[in-house]
C-alpha positions as CSV (number, residue, x, y, z in Angstrom):
1,X,-99.2,-34.5,1.2
2,X,-97.1,-37.4,0.1
3,X,-97.7,-36.7,-3.6
4,X,-96.6,-33.1,-3.0
5,X,-93.4,-34.3,-1.3
6,X,-92.7,-36.6,-4.2
7,X,-93.2,-33.8,-6.7
8,X,-90.8,-31.6,-4.8
9,X,-88.1,-34.3,-4.8
10,X,-88.7,-34.8,-8.5
11,X,-88.5,-31.1,-9.3
12,X,-85.3,-30.6,-7.3
13,X,-83.8,-33.5,-9.2
14,X,-84.8,-31.9,-12.5
15,X,-83.3,-28.6,-11.4
16,X,-80.0,-30.4,-10.6
17,X,-79.9,-32.1,-13.9
18,X,-80.7,-28.9,-15.8
19,X,-78.0,-27.0,-14.0
20,X,-75.4,-29.8,-14.4
21,X,-76.1,-30.1,-18.1
22,X,-76.2,-26.3,-18.6
23,X,-72.7,-26.2,-17.1
24,X,-71.5,-29.0,-19.3
25,X,-70.8,-31.3,-16.4
26,X,-71.2,-35.0,-16.4
27,X,-72.3,-37.1,-13.4
28,X,-68.7,-38.3,-13.1
29,X,-67.3,-34.8,-12.8
30,X,-69.9,-34.0,-10.0
31,X,-69.0,-37.3,-8.3
32,X,-65.3,-36.5,-8.3
33,X,-66.0,-33.0,-7.0
34,X,-68.3,-33.8,-4.1
35,X,-67.9,-37.5,-3.5
36,X,-71.3,-39.0,-4.1
37,X,-71.4,-41.8,-6.6
38,X,-72.6,-41.1,-10.1
39,X,-75.3,-43.7,-9.6
40,X,-76.5,-42.0,-6.4
41,X,-76.5,-38.6,-8.2
42,X,-78.5,-40.1,-11.0
43,X,-81.1,-41.4,-8.6
44,X,-81.4,-37.9,-7.1
45,X,-81.8,-36.3,-10.5
46,X,-84.5,-38.8,-11.4
47,X,-86.3,-38.2,-8.1
48,X,-86.4,-41.9,-7.3
49,X,-86.3,-41.5,-3.6
50,X,-86.0,-38.8,-1.0
51,X,-82.5,-37.9,0.3
52,X,-81.2,-36.0,3.2
53,X,-81.6,-32.3,3.0
54,X,-77.9,-31.9,3.8
55,X,-77.0,-34.0,0.7
56,X,-79.4,-32.0,-1.5
57,X,-77.8,-28.8,-0.2
58,X,-74.3,-30.0,-0.9
59,X,-75.2,-30.8,-4.5
60,X,-77.2,-27.5,-4.8
61,X,-74.2,-25.5,-3.6
62,X,-71.8,-27.2,-6.1
63,X,-74.3,-26.7,-9.0
64,X,-75.2,-23.2,-7.8
65,X,-78.9,-24.2,-7.6
66,X,-81.2,-22.5,-5.0
67,X,-83.3,-25.4,-3.8
68,X,-85.3,-23.2,-1.4
69,X,-86.4,-21.2,-4.5
70,X,-87.5,-24.4,-6.3
71,X,-89.4,-25.5,-3.2
72,X,-91.1,-22.1,-2.7
73,X,-92.3,-22.2,-6.3
74,X,-93.7,-25.6,-5.8
75,X,-95.6,-24.5,-2.6
76,X,-97.1,-21.6,-4.6
77,X,-98.2,-23.9,-7.4
78,X,-99.9,-26.3,-4.9
79,X,-101.7,-23.4,-3.2
80,X,-103.1,-22.1,-6.4
């Protein structure tokens, strides 16, 4: 279970990074827009540790990423 949770955190971070880069945004730009430090955002993107769901949702909303879709895909992968 713990490994699956870590995988979800990592995958969400990857989705955030991919969305940010696809939009041509830097960590600094995201920091200025939503207030989390660039270092904190980088930690989230690299999946270094779990973060509050509210924090993840704020970032997802700004980057227009559906984290529930990412988590659903992961659950389907683990069930297969």
